[in-house]
FIKOLZA-1660 file (N, C-alpha, C; in steps of 0.1 Angstrom, whole numbers, plus 5000, padded with zeros to 4 digits):
% residues 165
   i   px   py   pz ch aa at
   1 4811 2718 5160  A  X  N
   1 4824 2710 5151  A  X CA
   1 4828 2700 5164  A  X  C
   2 4831 2688 5155  A  X  N
   2 4836 2677 5162  A  X CA
   2 4848 2678 5170  A  X  C
   3 4849 2671 5182  A  X  N
   3 4861 2675 5193  A  X CA
   3 4873 2659 5184  A  X  C
   4 4882 2661 5182  A  X  N
   4 4891 2650 5186  A  X CA
   4 4896 2644 5196  A  X  C
   5 4899 2630 5200  A  X  N
   5 4906 2628 5210  A  X CA
   5 4918 2628 5207  A  X  C
   6 4928 2630 5218  A  X  N
   6 4940 2632 5217  A  X CA
   6 4949 2623 5207  A  X  C
   7 4941 2607 5205  A  X  N
   7 4948 2598 5195  A  X CA
   7 4945 2606 5183  A  X  C
   8 4935 2611 5179  A  X  N
   8 4930 2619 5166  A  X CA
   8 4939 2628 5163  A  X  C
   9 4941 2635 5176  A  X  N
   9 4949 2650 5171  A  X CA
   9 4965 2646 5166  A  X  C
  10 4971 2637 5176  A  X  N
  10 4985 2631 5172  A  X CA
  10 4986 2625 5158  A  X  C
  11 4978 2616 5156  A  X  N
  11 4978 2612 5137  A  X CA
  11 4974 2622 5127  A  X  C
  12 4966 2636 5129  A  X  N
  12 4963 2640 5121  A  X CA
  12 4975 2649 5121  A  X  C
  13 4982 2656 5130  A  X  N
  13 4993 2664 5134  A  X CA
  13 5007 2654 5126  A  X  C
  14 5007 2646 5123  A  X  N
  14 5016 2639 5120  A  X CA
  14 5012 2633 5106  A  X  C
  15 4999 2634 5104  A  X  N
  15 4999 2634 5084  A  X CA
  15 4999 2649 5080  A  X  C
  16 5001 2660 5092  A  X  N
  16 5002 2673 5085  A  X CA
  16 5018 2672 5085  A  X  C
  17 5026 2669 5091  A  X  N
  17 5038 2673 5093  A  X CA
  17 5045 2664 5081  A  X  C
  18 5040 2651 5081  A  X  N
  18 5046 2644 5067  A  X CA
  18 5047 2649 5055  A  X  C
  19 5032 2656 5055  A  X  N
  19 5029 2665 5041  A  X CA
  19 5037 2672 5039  A  X  C
  20 5043 2685 5048  A  X  N
  20 5050 2691 5052  A  X CA
  20 5064 2689 5043  A  X  C
  21 5067 2679 5052  A  X  N
  21 5080 2674 5051  A  X CA
  21 5080 2671 5033  A  X  C
  22 5071 2663 5027  A  X  N
  22 5071 2658 5009  A  X CA
  22 5075 2670 5003  A  X  C
  23 5066 2683 5005  A  X  N
  23 5065 2692 5003  A  X CA
  23 5076 2699 4999  A  X  C
  24 5086 2697 5010  A  X  N
  24 5099 2703 5011  A  X CA
  24 5110 2697 4999  A  X  C
  25 5105 2683 4999  A  X  N
  25 5115 2676 4992  A  X CA
  25 5111 2677 4977  A  X  C
  26 5096 2678 4971  A  X  N
  26 5091 2681 4962  A  X CA
  26 5096 2696 4959  A  X  C
  27 5098 2709 4961  A  X  N
  27 5106 2720 4966  A  X CA
  27 5118 2721 4959  A  X  C
  28 5127 2706 4967  A  X  N
  28 5141 2711 4964  A  X CA
  28 5146 2706 4952  A  X  C
  29 5135 2698 4944  A  X  N
  29 5140 2689 4933  A  X CA
  29 5136 2705 4921  A  X  C
  30 5122 2706 4923  A  X  N
  30 5119 2717 4916  A  X CA
  30 5132 2728 4913  A  X  C
  31 5134 2732 4926  A  X  N
  31 5141 2743 4928  A  X CA
  31 5159 2738 4922  A  X  C
  32 5163 2727 4923  A  X  N
  32 5176 2723 4913  A  X CA
  32 5172 2722 4898  A  X  C
  33 5166 2720 4897  A  X  N
  33 5160 2716 4879  A  X CA
  33 5157 2730 4875  A  X  C
  34 5153 2740 4884  A  X  N
  34 5148 2754 4874  A  X CA
  34 5159 2762 4881  A  X  C
  35 5171 2754 4886  A  X  N
  35 5180 2767 4887  A  X CA
  35 5177 2781 4901  A  X  C
  36 5163 2783 4902  A  X  N
  36 5159 2787 4916  A  X CA
  36 5166 2787 4928  A  X  C
  37 5179 2791 4930  A  X  N
  37 5188 2791 4940  A  X CA
  37 5180 2793 4955  A  X  C
  38 5174 2809 4956  A  X  N
  38 5163 2811 4964  A  X CA
  38 5161 2801 4973  A  X  C
  39 5151 2795 4958  A  X  N
  39 5138 2785 4966  A  X CA
  39 5147 2772 4971  A  X  C
  40 5154 2772 4966  A  X  N
  40 5165 2759 4974  A  X CA
  40 5170 2762 4984  A  X  C
  41 5178 2777 4983  A  X  N
  41 5180 2782 5002  A  X CA
  41 5170 2778 5014  A  X  C
  42 5154 2780 5006  A  X  N
  42 5141 2774 5015  A  X CA
  42 5137 2763 5019  A  X  C
  43 5147 2759 5013  A  X  N
  43 5144 2743 5014  A  X CA
  43 5150 2736 5032  A  X  C
  44 5164 2743 5037  A  X  N
  44 5173 2744 5047  A  X CA
  44 5170 2751 5053  A  X  C
  45 5179 2747 5066  A  X  N
  45 5178 2754 5074  A  X CA
  45 5190 2763 5077  A  X  C
  46 5189 2780 5081  A  X  N
  46 5204 2789 5080  A  X CA
  46 5217 2779 5080  A  X  C
  47 5218 2774 5093  A  X  N
  47 5232 2762 5096  A  X CA
  47 5230 2749 5090  A  X  C
  48 5224 2748 5080  A  X  N
  48 5220 2734 5078  A  X CA
  48 5231 2727 5065  A  X  C
  49 5237 2716 5068  A  X  N
  49 5245 2712 5063  A  X CA
  49 5245 2700 5050  A  X  C
  50 5254 2701 5038  A  X  N
  50 5252 2690 5030  A  X CA
  50 5260 2682 5022  A  X  C
  51 5260 2668 5021  A  X  N
  51 5273 2662 5017  A  X CA
  51 5264 2653 5007  A  X  C
  52 5271 2657 4992  A  X  N
  52 5265 2654 4984  A  X CA
  52 5274 2644 4974  A  X  C
  53 5274 2630 4979  A  X  N
  53 5282 2617 4978  A  X CA
  53 5297 2619 4977  A  X  C
  54 5300 2624 4984  A  X  N
  54 5317 2632 4982  A  X CA
  54 5321 2638 4970  A  X  C
  55 5309 2644 4962  A  X  N
  55 5313 2657 4957  A  X CA
  55 5313 2672 4957  A  X  C
  56 5304 2673 4972  A  X  N
  56 5301 2687 4978  A  X CA
  56 5304 2675 4993  A  X  C
  57 5305 2687 5003  A  X  N
  57 5300 2687 5015  A  X CA
  57 5305 2700 5022  A  X  C
  58 5292 2706 5026  A  X  N
  58 5298 2720 5034  A  X CA
  58 5284 2726 5036  A  X  C
  59 5282 2739 5039  A  X  N
  59 5269 2747 5039  A  X CA
  59 5259 2747 5027  A  X  C
  60 5251 2752 5032  A  X  N
  60 5239 2757 5019  A  X CA
  60 5244 2769 5013  A  X  C
  61 5251 2774 5013  A  X  N
  61 5255 2787 5004  A  X CA
  61 5269 2780 4996  A  X  C
  62 5275 2773 5002  A  X  N
  62 5283 2763 4992  A  X CA
  62 5279 2750 4983  A  X  C
  63 5268 2749 4987  A  X  N
  63 5262 2741 4978  A  X CA
  63 5258 2745 4969  A  X  C
  64 5248 2757 4970  A  X  N
  64 5247 2764 4962  A  X CA
  64 5251 2772 4949  A  X  C
  65 5263 2773 4953  A  X  N
  65 5276 2777 4947  A  X CA
  65 5284 2767 4936  A  X  C
  66 5283 2757 4943  A  X  N
  66 5286 2748 4936  A  X CA
  66 5280 2737 4924  A  X  C
  67 5267 2744 4931  A  X  N
  67 5249 2739 4919  A  X CA
  67 5254 2748 4909  A  X  C
  68 5257 2761 4910  A  X  N
  68 5258 2770 4900  A  X CA
  68 5271 2769 4892  A  X  C
  69 5281 2767 4896  A  X  N
  69 5291 2766 4893  A  X CA
  69 5299 2753 4886  A  X  C
  70 5299 2742 4892  A  X  N
  70 5301 2727 4884  A  X CA
  70 5295 2724 4882  A  X  C
  71 5282 2719 4886  A  X  N
  71 5276 2712 4878  A  X CA
  71 5275 2718 4859  A  X  C
  72 5270 2730 4857  A  X  N
  72 5269 2731 4845  A  X CA
  72 5276 2731 4837  A  X  C
  73 5291 2729 4845  A  X  N
  73 5303 2727 4835  A  X CA
  73 5304 2708 4829  A  X  C
  74 5298 2703 4840  A  X  N
  74 5300 2686 4836  A  X CA
  74 5283 2685 4823  A  X  C
  75 5275 2689 4827  A  X  N
  75 5259 2688 4819  A  X CA
  75 5255 2700 4812  A  X  C
  76 5247 2696 4803  A  X  N
  76 5240 2705 4797  A  X CA
  76 5225 2707 4802  A  X  C
  77 5225 2695 4805  A  X  N
  77 5208 2698 4814  A  X CA
  77 5203 2686 4825  A  X  C
  78 5196 2688 4832  A  X  N
  78 5193 2674 4843  A  X CA
  78 5179 2674 4849  A  X  C
  79 5177 2668 4851  A  X  N
  79 5165 2665 4859  A  X CA
  79 5164 2653 4870  A  X  C
  80 5155 2658 4883  A  X  N
  80 5158 2646 4890  A  X CA
  80 5145 2644 4892  A  X  C
  81 5140 2628 4894  A  X  N
  81 5124 2627 4901  A  X CA
  81 5128 2620 4915  A  X  C
  82 5119 2626 4925  A  X  N
  82 5123 2619 4934  A  X CA
  82 5108 2610 4934  A  X  C
  83 5112 2599 4944  A  X  N
  83 5104 2587 4948  A  X CA
  83 5098 2587 4963  A  X  C
  84 5099 2578 4965  A  X  N
  84 5093 2573 4975  A  X CA
  84 5100 2576 4989  A  X  C
  85 5092 2581 5001  A  X  N
  85 5101 2585 5014  A  X CA
  85 5100 2578 5026  A  X  C
  86 5102 2576 5035  A  X  N
  86 5103 2570 5042  A  X CA
  86 5104 2582 5052  A  X  C
  87 5096 2584 5066  A  X  N
  87 5095 2599 5074  A  X CA
  87 5090 2592 5088  A  X  C
  88 5105 2590 5095  A  X  N
  88 5100 2589 5114  A  X CA
  88 5099 2601 5121  A  X  C
  89 5092 2602 5126  A  X  N
  89 5089 2616 5127  A  X CA
  89 5092 2616 5145  A  X  C
  90 5100 2626 5150  A  X  N
  90 5107 2622 5168  A  X CA
  90 5099 2640 5169  A  X  C
  91 5089 2641 5174  A  X  N
  91 5081 2655 5179  A  X CA
  91 5089 2661 5169  A  X  C
  92 5099 2675 5172  A  X  N
  92 5102 2682 5163  A  X CA
  92 5115 2681 5152  A  X  C
  93 5115 2664 5153  A  X  N
  93 5124 2662 5142  A  X CA
  93 5122 2651 5132  A  X  C
  94 5127 2649 5121  A  X  N
  94 5123 2640 5114  A  X CA
  94 5136 2632 5111  A  X  C
  95 5135 2619 5110  A  X  N
  95 5142 2613 5097  A  X CA
  95 5138 2609 5085  A  X  C
  96 5145 2613 5076  A  X  N
  96 5135 2607 5059  A  X CA
  96 5146 2602 5053  A  X  C
  97 5143 2591 5046  A  X  N
  97 5152 2581 5033  A  X CA
  97 5141 2587 5024  A  X  C
  98 5150 2591 5013  A  X  N
  98 5144 2594 4998  A  X CA
  98 5149 2588 4985  A  X  C
  99 5143 2578 4980  A  X  N
  99 5149 2576 4968  A  X CA
  99 5145 2588 4955  A  X  C
 100 5157 2587 4949  A  X  N
 100 5157 2600 4942  A  X CA
 100 5164 2594 4926  A  X  C
 101 5164 2595 4919  A  X  N
 101 5169 2592 4902  A  X CA
 101 5170 2606 4897  A  X  C
 102 5186 2607 4891  A  X  N
 102 5187 2618 4880  A  X CA
 102 5191 2619 4866  A  X  C
 103 5187 2623 4862  A  X  N
 103 5192 2624 4846  A  X CA
 103 5200 2636 4838  A  X  C
 104 5209 2634 4837  A  X  N
 104 5221 2644 4829  A  X CA
 104 5223 2640 4818  A  X  C
 105 5223 2653 4812  A  X  N
 105 5230 2645 4797  A  X CA
 105 5238 2658 4794  A  X  C
 106 5252 2654 4784  A  X  N
 106 5267 2661 4787  A  X CA
 106 5269 2668 4777  A  X  C
 107 5275 2675 4782  A  X  N
 107 5279 2686 4768  A  X CA
 107 5285 2676 4754  A  X  C
 108 5285 2681 4747  A  X  N
 108 5294 2670 4732  A  X CA
 108 5308 2669 4737  A  X  C
 109 5312 2660 4736  A  X  N
 109 5329 2653 4740  A  X CA
 109 5338 2660 4722  A  X  C
 110 5347 2658 4724  A  X  N
 110 5357 2659 4714  A  X CA
 110 5353 2658 4698  A  X  C
 111 5346 2645 4699  A  X  N
 111 5339 2637 4688  A  X CA
 111 5327 2641 4683  A  X  C
 112 5320 2650 4696  A  X  N
 112 5306 2654 4694  A  X CA
 112 5295 2646 4698  A  X  C
 113 5300 2642 4702  A  X  N
 113 5292 2630 4713  A  X CA
 113 5285 2637 4724  A  X  C
 114 5273 2631 4726  A  X  N
 114 5265 2634 4737  A  X CA
 114 5260 2625 4744  A  X  C
 115 5262 2618 4761  A  X  N
 115 5258 2612 4766  A  X CA
 115 5250 2614 4782  A  X  C
 116 5245 2603 4779  A  X  N
 116 5234 2603 4791  A  X CA
 116 5238 2595 4799  A  X  C
 117 5238 2601 4816  A  X  N
 117 5244 2600 4829  A  X CA
 117 5230 2598 4831  A  X  C
 118 5229 2586 4845  A  X  N
 118 5217 2583 4850  A  X CA
 118 5225 2580 4864  A  X  C
 119 5220 2587 4879  A  X  N
 119 5225 2585 4888  A  X CA
 119 5209 2578 4897  A  X  C
 120 5208 2569 4905  A  X  N
 120 5203 2566 4915  A  X CA
 120 5205 2568 4929  A  X  C
 121 5197 2568 4938  A  X  N
 121 5203 2572 4949  A  X CA
 121 5190 2574 4962  A  X  C
 122 5203 2575 4973  A  X  N
 122 5190 2580 4986  A  X CA
 122 5196 2590 4991  A  X  C
 123 5186 2599 4994  A  X  N
 123 5191 2611 5004  A  X CA
 123 5183 2605 5019  A  X  C
 124 5196 2609 5025  A  X  N
 124 5192 2608 5038  A  X CA
 124 5192 2622 5049  A  X  C
 125 5178 2623 5050  A  X  N
 125 5181 2640 5058  A  X CA
 125 5175 2639 5072  A  X  C
 126 5179 2647 5080  A  X  N
 126 5173 2655 5095  A  X CA
 126 5167 2665 5090  A  X  C
 127 5153 2667 5095  A  X  N
 127 5145 2677 5091  A  X CA
 127 5144 2679 5104  A  X  C
 128 5141 2687 5108  A  X  N
 128 5139 2703 5120  A  X CA
 128 5125 2710 5118  A  X  C
 129 5119 2710 5127  A  X  N
 129 5106 2720 5129  A  X CA
 129 5112 2732 5132  A  X  C
 130 5113 2742 5128  A  X  N
 130 5122 2752 5137  A  X CA
 130 5109 2768 5137  A  X  C
 131 5103 2772 5147  A  X  N
 131 5094 2785 5142  A  X CA
 131 5082 2777 5133  A  X  C
 132 5079 2767 5137  A  X  N
 132 5068 2755 5131  A  X CA
 132 5065 2756 5116  A  X  C
 133 5085 2757 5112  A  X  N
 133 5084 2757 5100  A  X CA
 133 5091 2741 5098  A  X  C
 134 5090 2730 5088  A  X  N
 134 5100 2719 5083  A  X CA
 134 5109 2722 5074  A  X  C
 135 5126 2716 5075  A  X  N
 135 5134 2722 5068  A  X CA
 135 5141 2712 5071  A  X  C
 136 5154 2711 5060  A  X  N
 136 5164 2701 5057  A  X CA
 136 5175 2709 5070  A  X  C
 137 5182 2699 5080  A  X  N
 137 5192 2703 5085  A  X CA
 137 5202 2698 5081  A  X  C
 138 5201 2684 5078  A  X  N
 138 5215 2677 5074  A  X CA
 138 5209 2666 5063  A  X  C
 139 5214 2669 5050  A  X  N
 139 5217 2661 5043  A  X CA
 139 5227 2652 5035  A  X  C
 140 5220 2639 5030  A  X  N
 140 5235 2633 5032  A  X CA
 140 5229 2622 5016  A  X  C
 141 5238 2626 5006  A  X  N
 141 5230 2620 4992  A  X CA
 141 5240 2608 4993  A  X  C
 142 5231 2594 4995  A  X  N
 142 5247 2583 4988  A  X CA
 142 5239 2576 4974  A  X  C
 143 5250 2580 4961  A  X  N
 143 5245 2571 4950  A  X CA
 143 5245 2556 4949  A  X  C
 144 5236 2551 4948  A  X  N
 144 5236 2537 4950  A  X CA
 144 5239 2530 4932  A  X  C
 145 5238 2539 4927  A  X  N
 145 5238 2529 4907  A  X CA
 145 5241 2536 4902  A  X  C
 146 5251 2541 4893  A  X  N
 146 5254 2543 4880  A  X CA
 146 5255 2537 4871  A  X  C
 147 5247 2530 4859  A  X  N
 147 5251 2520 4849  A  X CA
 147 5262 2529 4838  A  X  C
 148 5269 2516 4832  A  X  N
 148 5277 2522 4823  A  X CA
 148 5280 2508 4813  A  X  C
 149 5288 2511 4802  A  X  N
 149 5282 2502 4795  A  X CA
 149 5272 2508 4778  A  X  C
 150 5268 2500 4770  A  X  N
 150 5260 2503 4761  A  X CA
 150 5245 2507 4764  A  X  C
 151 5240 2517 4761  A  X  N
 151 5226 2517 4764  A  X CA
 151 5214 2511 4755  A  X  C
 152 5207 2507 4758  A  X  N
 152 5197 2497 4755  A  X CA
 152 5191 2507 4745  A  X  C
 153 5181 2501 4731  A  X  N
 153 5175 2507 4725  A  X CA
 153 5161 2511 4728  A  X  C
 154 5157 2516 4725  A  X  N
 154 5140 2522 4730  A  X CA
 154 5133 2514 4724  A  X  C
 155 5135 2502 4716  A  X  N
 155 5124 2491 4712  A  X CA
 155 5125 2483 4722  A  X  C
 156 5114 2474 4722  A  X  N
 156 5113 2464 4730  A  X CA
 156 5121 2452 4728  A  X  C
 157 5134 2444 4733  A  X  N
 157 5143 2434 4728  A  X CA
 157 5132 2425 4730  A  X  C
 158 5122 2420 4734  A  X  N
 158 5116 2409 4732  A  X CA
 158 5107 2410 4724  A  X  C
 159 5106 2395 4719  A  X  N
 159 5094 2395 4710  A  X CA
 159 5082 2384 4711  A  X  C
 160 5072 2393 4720  A  X  N
 160 5062 2382 4724  A  X CA
 160 5057 2377 4713  A  X  C
 161 5050 2377 4704  A  X  N
 161 5046 2371 4690  A  X CA
 161 5052 2360 4693  A  X  C
 162 5066 2362 4686  A  X  N
 162 5079 2349 4685  A  X CA
 162 5076 2339 4695  A  X  C
 163 5074 2343 4709  A  X  N
 163 5074 2337 4717  A  X CA
 163 5063 2326 4723  A  X  C
 164 5052 2330 4715  A  X  N
 164 5033 2324 4719  A  X CA
 164 5032 2314 4710  A  X  C
 165 5044 2317 4692  A  X  N
 165 5040 2312 4687  A  X CA
 165 5046 2293 4687  A  X  C
% end
């Protein structure tokens, strides 16, 4: 078996650490969207805290209760899409910034209308490796963008055939 030098081993460990962190990020979105609260809890260390852009701040057990009770009152369905993440490793800790988009569908209002609510933002996480497992120690969500106004139609507003004529 080929022996790796110290630099090679460090690089391989960093790649493995980043991949484990990405797995936790993906698991978080899956758990949140499916309502698998045990899986969501697995993403965090027991003493972790979460700040959800002013809507919630506190322990993970409190976050789960908030997700179970408040969110379904506001929305009838939701879907989270995780995007790119910047992972800055420091031994057994990592600073992670991840972009995300959340799609929500409201309950019908008094007129029977249902609305789509889109929120885009970033998660700022401090991950820690404890007992060999990377998990979130602190998470802060910052919402950067919630569009308002009339939604665009599904059709392309540009007529490319006319422009080229």
